[in-house]
MIDOSE-1310 file (N, C-alpha, C; in nm, 2 decimals, decimal comma, always signed):
residues 102
mkpk	+2,52/-22,17/-5,30/+2,62/-22,08/-5,35/+2,59/-21,94/-5,31; +2,70/-21,87/-5,25/+2,68/-21,74/-5,20/+2,69/-21,64/-5,31; +2,60/-21,54/-5,32/+2,62/-21,43/-5,42/+2,75/-21,36/-5,41; +2,80/-21,31/-5,51/+2,93/-21,23/-5,50/+2,91/-21,10/-5,43
ties	+3,00/-21,05/-5,36/+2,99/-20,92/-5,29/+3,03/-20,81/-5,39; +2,95/-20,71/-5,38/+2,97/-20,60/-5,47/+3,05/-20,49/-5,39; +3,17/-20,45/-5,44/+3,26/-20,37/-5,36/+3,21/-20,23/-5,34; +3,15/-20,17/-5,44/+3,11/-20,03/-5,43/+2,98/-20,00/-5,51
aeaf	+2,92/-19,88/-5,49/+2,81/-19,84/-5,57/+2,84/-19,84/-5,71; +2,96/-19,79/-5,74/+3,01/-19,79/-5,88/+3,01/-19,93/-5,95; +3,06/-20,03/-5,87/+3,05/-20,16/-5,92/+2,91/-20,21/-5,94; +2,82/-20,18/-5,85/+2,69/-20,21/-5,86/+2,62/-20,16/-5,98
laem	+2,65/-20,03/-6,01/+2,59/-19,97/-6,13/+2,64/-20,02/-6,25; +2,77/-20,08/-6,26/+2,82/-20,13/-6,38/+2,77/-20,28/-6,41; +2,71/-20,34/-6,30/+2,65/-20,48/-6,32/+2,54/-20,48/-6,43; +2,54/-20,58/-6,50/+2,44/-20,60/-6,60/+2,32/-20,68/-6,54
fsmp	+2,20/-20,65/-6,58/+2,08/-20,73/-6,53/+1,98/-20,71/-6,63; +1,88/-20,81/-6,64/+1,78/-20,81/-6,74/+1,66/-20,74/-6,70; +1,62/-20,63/-6,76/+1,49/-20,56/-6,73/+1,37/-20,64/-6,78; +1,26/-20,62/-6,70/+1,13/-20,69/-6,75/+1,09/-20,65/-6,89
vtie	+1,01/-20,73/-6,95/+0,97/-20,70/-7,10/+0,91/-20,56/-7,10; +0,85/-20,51/-7,00/+0,78/-20,38/-7,00/+0,87/-20,27/-7,04; +1,01/-20,28/-7,02/+1,10/-20,18/-7,06/+1,17/-20,23/-7,19; +1,09/-20,24/-7,30/+1,14/-20,28/-7,43/+1,20/-20,41/-7,43
grem	+1,19/-20,49/-7,33/+1,24/-20,62/-7,32/+1,39/-20,64/-7,35; +1,47/-20,54/-7,32/+1,61/-20,55/-7,35/+1,69/-20,54/-7,22; +1,81/-20,60/-7,23/+1,90/-20,60/-7,12/+1,98/-20,47/-7,12; +2,00/-20,41/-7,00/+2,08/-20,29/-6,99/+2,15/-20,29/-6,86
tare	+2,24/-20,19/-6,85/+2,32/-20,19/-6,72/+2,22/-20,12/-6,62; +2,26/-20,14/-6,49/+2,19/-20,08/-6,38/+2,19/-19,93/-6,40; +2,31/-19,88/-6,44/+2,33/-19,73/-6,46/+2,22/-19,68/-6,56; +2,21/-19,75/-6,67/+2,11/-19,70/-6,77/+1,97/-19,71/-6,71
ayir	+1,94/-19,81/-6,65/+1,80/-19,82/-6,58/+1,77/-19,71/-6,48; +1,88/-19,68/-6,41/+1,87/-19,58/-6,31/+1,85/-19,44/-6,38; +1,93/-19,41/-6,48/+1,91/-19,28/-6,55/+1,79/-19,27/-6,63; +1,74/-19,38/-6,68/+1,60/-19,39/-6,74/+1,49/-19,35/-6,64
giha	+1,51/-19,41/-6,51/+1,42/-19,38/-6,41/+1,41/-19,23/-6,37; +1,54/-19,18/-6,36/+1,55/-19,04/-6,32/+1,48/-18,95/-6,43; +1,51/-18,98/-6,55/+1,47/-18,90/-6,67/+1,31/-18,91/-6,67; +1,25/-19,03/-6,65/+1,11/-19,04/-6,66/+1,05/-18,96/-6,54
rala	+1,10/-18,96/-6,43/+1,05/-18,88/-6,31/+1,07/-18,72/-6,34; +1,18/-18,69/-6,40/+1,20/-18,55/-6,44/+1,10/-18,50/-6,54; +1,07/-18,59/-6,64/+0,97/-18,56/-6,74/+0,83/-18,54/-6,68; +0,80/-18,61/-6,58/+0,68/-18,61/-6,50/+0,67/-18,49/-6,41
gdad	+0,77/-18,41/-6,40/+0,77/-18,29/-6,33/+0,83/-18,29/-6,19; +0,90/-18,40/-6,16/+0,97/-18,41/-6,03/+1,09/-18,33/-6,03; +1,09/-18,21/-5,95/+1,20/-18,12/-5,95/+1,33/-18,18/-5,90; +1,33/-18,26/-5,80/+1,45/-18,32/-5,75/+1,51/-18,41/-5,85
slvq	+1,43/-18,49/-5,93/+1,49/-18,57/-6,03/+1,56/-18,49/-6,14; +1,49/-18,37/-6,17/+1,55/-18,28/-6,27/+1,68/-18,24/-6,24; +1,70/-18,20/-6,11/+1,83/-18,14/-6,05/+1,93/-18,26/-6,05; +1,89/-18,38/-6,02/+1,98/-18,50/-6,02/+2,02/-18,53/-6,15
ldql	+1,93/-18,52/-6,25/+1,97/-18,55/-6,39/+2,07/-18,44/-6,44; +2,04/-18,32/-6,41/+2,13/-18,21/-6,45/+2,27/-18,23/-6,39; +2,28/-18,27/-6,26/+2,41/-18,30/-6,20/+2,48/-18,41/-6,28; +2,41/-18,52/-6,31/+2,46/-18,63/-6,38/+2,52/-18,58/-6,51
rrsc	+2,44/-18,51/-6,58/+2,49/-18,46/-6,72/+2,62/-18,37/-6,71; +2,62/-18,29/-6,60/+2,74/-18,20/-6,59/+2,86/-18,29/-6,55; +2,84/-18,39/-6,46/+2,95/-18,47/-6,42/+3,00/-18,55/-6,53; +2,92/-18,57/-6,64/+2,98/-18,65/-6,76/+3,03/-18,56/-6,86
gade	+3,04/-18,42/-6,84/+3,08/-18,33/-6,93/+2,98/-18,29/-7,04; +2,86/-18,31/-7,00/+2,75/-18,28/-7,10/+2,68/-18,15/-7,06; +2,76/-18,05/-7,02/+2,71/-17,92/-6,98/+2,69/-17,84/-7,11; +2,57/-17,82/-7,14/+2,53/-17,76/-7,27/+2,55/-17,60/-7,27
tvra	+2,57/-17,54/-7,16/+2,60/-17,40/-7,17/+2,73/-17,36/-7,24; +2,82/-17,46/-7,26/+2,94/-17,43/-7,33/+2,91/-17,40/-7,48; +2,80/-17,47/-7,53/+2,77/-17,45/-7,67/+2,65/-17,35/-7,68; +2,63/-17,27/-7,58/+2,51/-17,19/-7,58/+2,52/-17,08/-7,70
gylv	+2,40/-17,04/-7,75/+2,41/-16,94/-7,86/+2,31/-16,83/-7,82; +2,28/-16,76/-7,92/+2,18/-16,64/-7,90/+2,06/-16,66/-7,99; +1,95/-16,63/-7,93/+1,83/-16,63/-8,01/+1,80/-16,49/-8,06; +1,79/-16,48/-8,19/+1,77/-16,35/-8,25/+1,63/-16,34/-8,30
vpaa	+1,56/-16,24/-8,24/+1,41/-16,22/-8,28/+1,39/-16,09/-8,35; +1,30/-16,08/-8,44/+1,27/-15,96/-8,50/+1,21/-15,86/-8,40; +1,21/-15,73/-8,43/+1,15/-15,63/-8,35/+1,00/-15,65/-8,34; +0,95/-15,61/-8,22/+0,80/-15,62/-8,20/+0,73/-15,53/-8,30
lsle	+0,61/-15,60/-8,35/+0,52/-15,52/-8,44/+0,41/-15,46/-8,37; +0,35/-15,36/-8,41/+0,22/-15,31/-8,35/+0,11/-15,41/-8,39; +0,00/-15,41/-8,32/-0,10/-15,51/-8,33/-0,16/-15,48/-8,48; -0,17/-15,36/-8,53/-0,22/-15,33/-8,66/-0,13/-15,40/-8,77
ewsr	+0,00/-15,37/-8,75/+0,09/-15,43/-8,85/+0,09/-15,58/-8,85; +0,09/-15,64/-8,73/+0,09/-15,78/-8,72/-0,04/-15,85/-8,79; -0,15/-15,77/-8,76/-0,28/-15,82/-8,81/-0,28/-15,82/-8,97; -0,22/-15,71/-9,02/-0,21/-15,70/-9,16/-0,13/-15,80/-9,23
laae	-0,01/-15,82/-9,17/+0,08/-15,93/-9,22/+0,02/-16,07/-9,21; -0,05/-16,09/-9,09/-0,11/-16,23/-9,08/-0,23/-16,24/-9,18; -0,30/-16,14/-9,21/-0,41/-16,15/-9,31/-0,35/-16,18/-9,45; -0,24/-16,11/-9,48/-0,17/-16,12/-9,61/-0,12/-16,26/-9,62
qqrp	-0,06/-16,32/-9,52/-0,01/-16,46/-9,52/-0,12/-16,56/-9,53; -0,23/-16,54/-9,47/-0,34/-16,64/-9,47/-0,44/-16,63/-9,59; -0,43/-16,51/-9,66/-0,52/-16,49/-9,78/-0,53/-16,61/-9,86; -0,43/-16,67/-9,92/-0,43/-16,78/-10,01/-0,52/-16,89/-9,95
freh	-0,50/-16,92/-9,83/-0,58/-17,03/-9,77/-0,72/-17,00/-9,75; -0,75/-16,87/-9,73/-0,90/-16,83/-9,71/-0,96/-16,83/-9,85; -0,89/-16,78/-9,95/-0,95/-16,77/-10,09/-0,97/-16,91/-10,15; -0,87/-17,00/-10,13/-0,87/-17,13/-10,19/-0,86/-17,24/-10,08
pngs	-0,96/-17,27/-10,00/-0,95/-17,36/-9,90/-0,93/-17,50/-9,95; -0,85/-17,59/-9,88/-0,82/-17,71/-9,92/-0,74/-17,73/-10,05; -0,68/-17,62/-10,08/-0,59/-17,63/-10,20/-0,66/-17,61/-10,34; -0,79/-17,59/-10,33/-0,86/-17,58/-10,46/-0,82/-17,45/-10,54
eg	-0,82/-17,47/-10,66/-0,77/-17,35/-10,74/-0,87/-17,28/-10,82; -0,98/-17,25/-10,77/-1,08/-17,18/-10,86/-1,22/-17,19/-10,82
């Protein structure tokens, strides 16, 4: 019996296949396996995979810059002021280590 011909790369990616037990032993589409592979390589520091993953996200409409916000941070403190505030915040833990009250 001759295997069926796959018409395009998109048709190939839509095909289901069973992944080895080493990948949580679950069946997934070739597309999901491909994206998981790119994601793993991107997490390992592969810059090309990171760019490819970003392009895939953007092509799916997952561009997160649309929902970008602003990070508001307090004004910088002098070292003396920061040290005083840190000591004040840590005082209860230094006076009563391990939560002891007395």
